[in-house]
ZAMARGU-4260 file (C-alpha; in steps of 0.2 Angstrom, whole numbers, plus 5000, padded with zeros to 4 digits):
<rodrens>
0) 5533/5450/5066 | 5519/5462/5069 | 5501/5455/5066 | 5498/5467/5051 | 5514/5463/5041
5) 5514/5451/5027 | 5517/5433/5031 | 5512/5437/5050 | 5497/5431/5059 | 5480/5438/5055
10) 5474/5439/5072 | 5468/5456/5078 | 5478/5465/5091 | 5473/5463/5109 | 5457/5472/5115
15) 5449/5471/5098 | 5441/5454/5100 | 5427/5458/5112 | 5423/5440/5116 | 5441/5434/5121
20) 5445/5430/5139 | 5460/5435/5149 | 5469/5419/5146 | 5467/5420/5127 | 5474/5437/5127
25) 5489/5433/5137 | 5493/5418/5125 | 5491/5430/5110 | 5502/5443/5118 | 5515/5429/5121
30) 5514/5424/5104 | 5516/5442/5097 | 5530/5445/5108 | 5539/5429/5103 | 5537/5435/5085
35) 5544/5451/5088 | 5560/5442/5095 | 5561/5433/5078 | 5552/5418/5082 | 5537/5411/5074
40) 5534/5399/5059 | 5536/5410/5044 | 5545/5405/5029 | 5563/5407/5025 | 5559/5423/5013
45) 5553/5432/5028 | 5563/5428/5042 | 5577/5441/5040 | 5564/5455/5038 | 5554/5448/5053
50) 5569/5448/5063 | 5573/5467/5059 | 5554/5472/5063 | 5555/5461/5079 | 5570/5471/5086
55) 5561/5488/5082 | 5546/5482/5091 | 5556/5476/5106 | 5564/5494/5107 | 5547/5502/5107
60) 5539/5490/5120 | 5555/5493/5131 | 5554/5512/5130 | 5534/5511/5133 | 5538/5500/5149
65) 5551/5512/5156 | 5540/5527/5152 | 5525/5518/5163 | 5537/5514/5176 | 5544/5530/5179
70) 5528/5540/5176 | 5519/5529/5188 | 5531/5534/5203 | 5531/5551/5211 | 5544/5557/5223
75) 5538/5570/5236 | 5549/5580/5246 | 5548/5582/5264 | 5542/5600/5264 | 5529/5596/5250
80) 5513/5589/5247 | 5506/5582/5230 | 5488/5584/5224 | 5484/5570/5213 | 5472/5575/5198
85) 5463/5561/5190 | 5456/5569/5173 | 5458/5585/5181 | 5449/5582/5197 | 5457/5582/5214
90) 5457/5564/5220 | 5470/5563/5234 | 5485/5571/5243 | 5502/5563/5242 | 5514/5565/5257
95) 5533/5564/5258 | 5541/5549/5250 | 5538/5538/5235 | 5521/5538/5230 | 5512/5527/5216
100) 5499/5534/5203 | 5492/5530/5186 | 5503/5537/5171 | 5497/5552/5162 | 5486/5557/5155
105) 5475/5547/5167 | 5483/5555/5183 | 5495/5569/5186 | 5502/5578/5202 | 5503/5596/5206
110) 5516/5598/5220 | 5513/5612/5233 | 5527/5618/5245 | 5518/5617/5262 | 5534/5619/5273
115) 5538/5637/5266 | 5534/5651/5277 | 5528/5665/5265 | 5527/5684/5270 | 5516/5699/5264
120) 5519/5717/5271 | 5509/5732/5268 | 5507/5750/5274 | 5489/5758/5275 | 5482/5775/5283
125) 5468/5771/5294 | 5455/5780/5304 | 5454/5776/5323 | 5440/5776/5335 | 5443/5794/5341
130) 5443/5800/5323 | 5461/5801/5322 | 5472/5796/5307 | 5486/5784/5309 | 5499/5776/5298
135) 5500/5757/5301 | 5515/5745/5294 | 5511/5727/5296 | 5518/5710/5291 | 5509/5693/5289
140) 5518/5677/5289 | 5508/5662/5283 | 5510/5644/5275 | 5499/5633/5265 | 5490/5620/5277
145) 5478/5614/5264 | 5485/5611/5247 | 5469/5606/5239 | 5460/5621/5244 | 5475/5632/5240
150) 5474/5625/5222 | 5456/5625/5220 | 5447/5634/5234 | 5449/5652/5227 | 5455/5660/5212
155) 5470/5669/5219 | 5474/5664/5238 | 5488/5676/5240 | 5479/5691/5234 | 5464/5686/5245
160) 5476/5686/5259 | 5482/5704/5256 | 5465/5711/5255 | 5459/5701/5270 | 5474/5707/5280
165) 5471/5725/5277 | 5452/5723/5281 | 5456/5715/5297 | 5468/5728/5303 | 5456/5742/5298
170) 5442/5733/5308 | 5454/5732/5324 | 5460/5750/5322 | 5443/5757/5319 | 5438/5750/5336
175) 5453/5757/5346 | 5458/5775/5351 | 5474/5782/5344 | 5482/5783/5362 | 5481/5765/5364
180) 5488/5762/5347 | 5503/5773/5350 | 5508/5768/5368 | 5512/5750/5367 | 5497/5740/5365
185) 5503/5733/5348 | 5504/5715/5354 | 5486/5714/5358 | 5481/5723/5342 | 5491/5711/5332
190) 5484/5696/5340 | 5466/5702/5337 | 5470/5706/5319 | 5478/5689/5317 | 5462/5681/5323
195) 5451/5691/5311 | 5462/5687/5296 | 5462/5669/5299 | 5443/5669/5300 | 5442/5677/5283
200) 5455/5665/5276 | 5444/5651/5281 | 5429/5659/5275 | 5436/5661/5258 | 5444/5643/5258
205) 5461/5649/5254 | 5470/5634/5262 | 5481/5646/5271 | 5486/5648/5289 | 5493/5663/5298
210) 5508/5659/5308 | 5513/5677/5314 | 5506/5694/5312 | 5516/5709/5317 | 5512/5728/5318
215) 5530/5735/5314 | 5526/5752/5316 | 5512/5764/5321 | 5514/5782/5320 | 5503/5798/5315
220) 5505/5807/5299 | 5520/5818/5296 | 5510/5834/5296 | 5505/5832/5316 | 5520/5821/5321
225) 5528/5835/5332 | 5512/5837/5343 | 5510/5819/5345 | 5529/5817/5350 | 5526/5830/5364
230) 5511/5820/5370 | 5522/5804/5370 | 5535/5812/5379 | 5523/5819/5392 | 5516/5801/5395
235) 5533/5794/5397 | 5537/5807/5410 | 5521/5803/5420 | 5525/5785/5419 | 5543/5789/5425
240) 5537/5799/5440 | 5524/5785/5444 | 5537/5772/5444 | 5548/5783/5455 | 5534/5786/5467
245) 5531/5767/5468 | 5549/5764/5471 | 5549/5776/5486 | 5533/5769/5493 | 5540/5752/5492
250) 5555/5759/5503 | 5546/5769/5515 | 5531/5759/5518 | 5541/5744/5525 | 5551/5755/5536
255) 5536/5764/5543 | 5528/5747/5546 | 5543/5741/5555 | 5543/5757/5566 | 5525/5755/5570
260) 5527/5737/5574 | 5541/5741/5586 | 5530/5755/5594 | 5517/5743/5597 | 5528/5730/5605
265) 5536/5744/5617 | 5518/5749/5621 | 5513/5731/5624 | 5528/5729/5635 | 5525/5746/5644
270) 5508/5740/5647 | 5513/5723/5654 | 5525/5730/5666 | 5513/5743/5673 | 5500/5731/5675
275) 5511/5720/5684 | 5518/5733/5695 | 5500/5738/5699 | 5495/5721/5703 | 5511/5719/5715
280) 5507/5736/5723 | 5489/5731/5726 | 5494/5714/5733 | 5508/5722/5743 | 5495/5735/5750
285) 5482/5721/5754 | 5497/5712/5764 | 5501/5728/5773 | 5482/5731/5777 | 5481/5714/5785
290) 5497/5719/5795 | 5490/5736/5799 | 5474/5728/5807 | 5484/5717/5818 | 5496/5730/5824
295) 5491/5748/5819 | 5505/5758/5828 | 5519/5746/5824 | 5515/5746/5806 | 5513/5765/5805
300) 5531/5766/5813 | 5538/5754/5802 | 5531/5763/5787 | 5537/5780/5794 | 5555/5772/5796
305) 5555/5765/5778 | 5549/5781/5771 | 5562/5791/5780 | 5575/5779/5775 | 5572/5781/5757
310) 5570/5800/5758 | 5586/5802/5767 | 5596/5789/5758 | 5598/5802/5744 | 5603/5817/5755
315) 5620/5819/5762 | 5613/5826/5778 | 5608/5814/5792 | 5597/5818/5807 | 5601/5807/5822
320) 5591/5808/5839 | 5605/5809/5852 | 5594/5813/5867 | 5600/5797/5875 | 5619/5803/5875
325) 5624/5793/5861 | 5641/5796/5854 | 5644/5807/5839 | 5643/5797/5823 | 5657/5799/5810
330) 5650/5804/5793 | 5661/5802/5778 | 5662/5816/5764 | 5648/5817/5751 | 5657/5806/5739
335) 5652/5790/5750 | 5636/5798/5756 | 5625/5784/5749 | 5630/5769/5758 | 5638/5777/5773
340) 5621/5787/5777 | 5611/5770/5776 | 5623/5762/5788 | 5623/5777/5800 | 5604/5777/5800
345) 5603/5759/5803 | 5615/5760/5818 | 5606/5775/5825 | 5589/5766/5824 | 5596/5751/5833
350) 5601/5761/5848 | 5584/5768/5850 | 5574/5761/5865 | 5561/5748/5862 | 5547/5761/5867
355) 5555/5774/5855 | 5556/5761/5841 | 5537/5759/5843 | 5536/5777/5838 | 5531/5792/5849
360) 5513/5796/5852 | 5505/5812/5846 | 5505/5819/5864 | 5523/5815/5866 | 5528/5824/5850
365) 5518/5838/5854 | 5525/5841/5872 | 5543/5838/5865 | 5540/5852/5853 | 5533/5864/5866
370) 5547/5861/5878 | 5559/5864/5864 | 5552/5881/5861 | 5552/5885/5880 | 5571/5881/5879
375) 5574/5892/5865 | 5564/5907/5873 | 5576/5912/5887 | 5591/5911/5875 | 5582/5923/5865
380) 5579/5935/5880 | 5597/5934/5885 | 5603/5940/5868
</rodrens>
């Protein structure tokens, strides 16, 4: 039975007796709950009425307990964060899983999707550093990294992002010449724009983070597009010719270096051979000089014979001194002149007397030439 119903207890409800302690409050709560279930010491006339009121009160308490239980638990998805507001002020951040909070209206939760990658695209006409006009299409991909700042840091974070993105692109393009914009420097320009955009988002406390910045297209206005297309074609031809020249150089230069190395090696070998030959000749001459000092006539004779042997070895005609009555030497034909001539010269020289082998003196050679002329003169007169 409720406390304010007829026949019930006149005690005030919990919380109105300011001087009661916790134990007294629990005892009164237990007593009231017992009366709600139909208990208590009321009379027979009010027992049926008290039993009906007790069932209704139990239903209200059960519903209230269920509402408190479900409203005190907040389930947060893995891709989400929850911002807990206590009387409208941000108190803490809930992460993925089951989280407990005070029931409403004390605390409420605003769920923010922090895993979603959001996108914003725009197309603007801008002025470049060299005072040309270019149309830029860009795309910004971003996500929420600070849900509290996203909700309360700025009035409209996504509108702020669009304005800041256009401002960042204008600043970057205004410091870049048009040739660099149109000829493949978009990655660097996009990186610079992304950095400046993130600085602006942090300054305006948007709670957003740029994940990717793309410059999708950069082209001159349609009115001057043909002239710029011709300029781009000329640049491409220049690049192609430069690439062909580099390829040709990469092929020819190694071959030239190889030829140069081969010539250097041949020169070094020729140099070493000539030096060795010269050193050998010098040493042979030194040894020959020693022999000449010991026996000048014999040495001269030997040198004479060696020289004549080398000279006559390649000549099919052979001169033999037969003044001593030597037999005629058989000479083979020209086909076997090489070895046969050498053998004949050696046999002829072996038959020379010892005095002749030493070599005739100058007086003997002159007298022999004189006698030869005298012998030929009468034959000429007889003729």
